[in-house]
C-alpha positions in Angstrom: 72.9 64.2 93.6 70.9 65.4 90.6 70.2 62.4 88.2 71.2 62.7 84.6 67.6 62.5 83.5 66.7 65.6 85.5 68.7 67.7 83.2 66.8 69.8 80.5 67.8 69.7 76.8 69.1 73.2 77.0 71.4 72.1 79.9 72.9 69.3 77.8 73.5 71.8 75.2 75.8 73.7 77.5 77.6 70.6 78.8 76.3 71.3 82.3 75.7 67.5 83.3 79.3 66.4 82.4 80.8 69.6 84.1 79.0 68.8 87.1 80.0 65.1 87.3 83.6 66.2 86.6 83.5 68.7 89.5 82.0 66.1 91.7 84.6 63.4 90.8 87.3 66.0 91.6 85.8 66.9 95.1 85.6 63.2 95.9 89.3 62.6 95.1 90.3 65.7 97.1 88.2 64.4 100.1 89.7 61.0 99.8 93.4 62.3 99.7 92.4 64.7 102.6 90.9 62.1 104.9 94.2 60.2 104.6 96.2 62.7 106.4 96.7 62.5 110.1 96.3 65.1 112.9 98.6 65.3 115.9 97.4 63.0 118.9 94.6 61.6 116.8 94.6 58.3 118.4 94.3 59.6 122.0 91.5 62.0 120.9 89.5 59.1 119.5 89.7 57.3 122.7 88.8 60.1 124.7 85.6 60.5 122.6 84.9 56.9 122.7 85.2 56.8 126.5 82.9 59.7 127.1 79.7 57.5 126.5 77.3 60.5 126.0 76.7 62.9 123.3 79.6 64.7 121.8 79.6 67.9 119.8 82.2 68.8 117.0 82.6 72.5 116.0 85.1 73.6 113.2 87.0 76.5 114.3 88.1 79.1 111.8 90.4 82.1 112.8 88.1 83.2 115.8 89.4 82.3 119.1 86.8 84.6 120.6 84.1 82.6 119.2 85.4 79.3 120.7 85.8 81.0 124.0 82.1 82.0 124.0 80.8 78.6 122.7 82.9 76.9 125.3 81.4 79.0 128.1 77.8 78.6 126.9 78.3 74.8 126.5 79.6 74.6 129.8 76.6 76.4 131.3 73.8 74.8 129.2 75.2 71.4 127.9 77.5 70.2 130.6 77.2 66.6 129.9 78.0 67.2 126.2 81.8 67.0 125.3 82.8 69.8 123.0 85.5 68.7 120.5 87.3 71.9 118.8 88.6 70.9 115.6 90.7 73.7 114.1 90.5 74.6 110.4 92.1 78.0 110.9 94.2 79.5 108.1 95.8 81.9 110.4 98.6 80.3 112.3 98.4 82.8 115.2 94.6 82.0 115.6 95.5 78.3 115.6 98.0 78.8 118.3 95.5 80.9 120.4 92.6 78.3 120.0 94.9 75.6 121.1 95.8 77.5 124.2 92.3 78.2 125.0 91.4 74.7 124.6 94.3 73.6 126.8 93.3 76.0 129.4 89.6 74.9 129.5 90.5 71.2 129.2 88.6 70.8 125.9 89.6 68.2 123.3 91.5 70.0 120.5 92.3 68.7 117.2 94.6 70.6 114.8 93.2 69.6 111.3 95.7 69.1 108.5 96.0 72.2 106.3 92.9 72.6 104.1 93.3 72.0 100.4 91.1 75.1 100.0 93.4 77.8 101.2 93.5 81.8 100.9 89.9 82.1 101.9 88.6 80.5 98.6 85.6 78.3 98.5 84.7 78.5 102.3 82.0 76.0 101.8 84.2 73.2 100.3 86.7 73.9 103.0 84.2 73.4 105.6 82.9 70.2 103.8 86.3 68.6 103.7 86.8 69.3 107.2 83.5 67.6 108.3 84.2 64.7 106.2 87.6 64.3 107.9 86.0 64.5 111.3 83.5 61.9 110.3 86.0 59.5 108.9 88.8 60.0 111.5 87.2 60.9 114.8 83.5 60.1 114.7 83.3 56.8 112.9 86.2 55.2 115.0 85.0 56.5 118.4 81.2 55.8 117.6 79.6 58.2 120.1 76.2 57.3 120.7 75.0 60.9 119.5 77.0 63.5 117.7 76.3 66.9 116.9 77.8 69.5 114.5 77.9 73.0 115.5 79.0 76.2 113.9 81.9 77.8 115.7 79.6 81.0 116.3 76.6 79.4 117.5 75.9 79.5 121.2 73.2 77.8 123.4 70.7 80.1 125.4 69.0 77.3 127.3 69.8 73.7 128.6 70.4 71.3 125.7 69.6 67.5 125.4 71.0 66.4 122.1 70.0 62.7 122.9 66.3 63.7 123.3 66.3 65.3 120.0 67.2 62.2 118.2 65.1 59.8 120.1 63.0 58.1 117.6 64.5 59.6 114.6 67.9 59.4 112.9 68.6 63.0 112.8 67.6 66.5 113.9 68.5 70.1 113.2 67.9 73.2 111.0 66.5 72.5 107.7 67.7 74.3 104.6 65.9 73.8 101.3 67.0 73.9 97.6 66.3 77.3 96.0 64.7 75.1 93.3 63.1 71.7 93.5 62.2 69.7 96.5 65.5 68.6 98.0 66.5 69.8 101.4 69.2 69.0 103.9 70.2 69.8 107.6 72.5 73.0 108.0 75.8 71.4 109.4 76.0 74.5 111.6 73.3 72.8 113.8 72.6 69.3 113.1 72.4 66.2 115.5 72.7 62.5 114.5 72.0 59.2 116.1 75.1 57.5 115.3 73.5 54.0 115.2 71.0 55.1 112.6 73.6 56.6 110.2 76.6 54.2 111.1 76.3 52.4 107.8 75.3 55.4 105.5 77.9 56.8 103.2 77.4 60.3 104.6 79.1 63.2 102.8 78.9 66.9 103.8 80.0 68.2 100.4 78.0 70.7 98.4 75.5 69.6 95.7 75.6 72.5 93.3 73.1 71.1 90.8 70.5 70.7 93.4 71.6 74.3 94.9 72.6 72.8 98.3 75.4 74.1 100.4 77.7 72.3 102.7 76.0 69.0 103.7 73.7 68.9 100.5 75.4 65.6 99.3 73.5 63.8 102.2 70.3 64.7 100.5 70.8 61.5 98.3 72.1 59.2 100.9 69.8 60.1 103.9 67.3 63.1 103.9 65.5 62.0 100.6 64.6 58.7 102.3 62.9 60.3 105.3 59.2 61.2 105.9 60.0 64.8 106.5 56.4 65.5 107.6 56.5 62.9 110.4 59.8 64.1 112.1 60.6 67.0 114.3 62.9 69.7 113.1 64.4 72.9 114.7 62.2 75.9 115.0 63.8 78.9 113.3 63.2 82.5 114.1 64.5 86.0 113.5 65.5 87.8 116.8 67.2 91.2 117.3 70.1 91.9 119.3 71.0 95.5 120.1 74.1 97.0 118.6 76.6 98.1 121.4 77.5 101.2 119.2 74.3 102.6 117.9 71.7 101.0 120.1 69.8 99.8 116.9 68.3 96.4 116.7 70.3 94.0 114.7 68.8 90.8 113.2 70.2 87.3 114.1 69.1 83.8 113.6 67.9 81.8 116.4 67.4 78.0 115.8 65.6 76.6 118.9 67.6 78.1 121.8 70.7 78.4 119.7 71.7 82.0 118.7 73.8 82.6 115.6 76.3 85.2 116.5 77.1 85.8 112.8 73.8 87.3 112.1 70.2 86.5 110.5 72.0 84.7 107.4 75.2 82.7 107.4 77.6 85.8 106.7 79.3 88.2 109.1 78.5 92.0 109.6 80.8 94.4 111.4 80.2 94.1 115.1 77.7 91.2 115.0 79.7 88.8 117.2 80.6 91.5 119.7 77.0 92.6 120.1 76.0 88.9 120.8 79.0 88.3 123.2 77.9 91.6 125.2 74.3 90.5 125.4 75.2 87.1 126.5 77.5 88.0 129.3 75.4 90.6 130.6 72.6 88.0 131.5 73.4 84.6 130.4 70.3 82.8 132.0 67.9 85.7 130.7 68.9 86.8 127.4 66.7 84.0 125.5 63.5 85.4 127.2 64.4 88.8 126.1 65.3 88.0 122.6 62.1 85.9 122.0 59.8 88.5 123.5 60.6 90.7 120.7 61.1 88.1 117.9 59.4 87.2 114.8 57.3 84.0 115.0 59.1 80.7 114.5 59.2 78.8 111.4 58.7 75.0 112.1 60.5 73.1 109.4 58.2 70.1 109.3 56.3 69.1 106.1 57.8 70.1 102.8 
């Protein structure tokens, strides 16, 4: 978090430091209260995760059963040893019911998260953050999987995945995102992997850090990332690839992190038809779509040194 002596005099005149700290205190209180709420069959789910004994991936579902269906299919194909846990943060009761049925049919661990304190579509970053903090406190810490990954619900693998290898010799791995000003950085919680033993004793917090211009996961800059030698570690390679629009035939930009395709597009928002274009391209040739996309992509960006 931004220190008090980092603020400029003009920011003190506007009361920004006090406002930021009051907002942070409020967010921590909301997190603390939300983490105390229980989910159905929570104990049984913790025991299942603990018994798996191999990497576990957690995804926060939100109102898109079709995204969970595609992620589950791709994980079965390319990461069969990884347990995929679907944590449902959907605001639409019908979507929750459909996602629960989908998980039951596929034998996927399913957790119906307590209703978010951020409802009505407001503050999606904070809603995602409190969900992740609940998962950390109530599933990951008590189950203690050796390696855990956090995945966006609309991110799909296009090649074999080995999460354990990604954190061999380093505490975490994933897609680096940087502050719009200053040197702070963090891992996008839509694609991040952690060695549990390396972070077990850290007060991880997937909240935002607005003063540092860091989105969901940015609070971990102060407790984890700022203490790492970023240039000495390996991070995801990120590039922009193009998926053909099924309606117009035009190339549509999408983000590719390593071999993980973000169905939402090249940024982190949705565009009309983005998911359907990816779904069609994947199902047409699951084993060959990565080669086709990278053949016509922009050069990758290796997020190493600052």
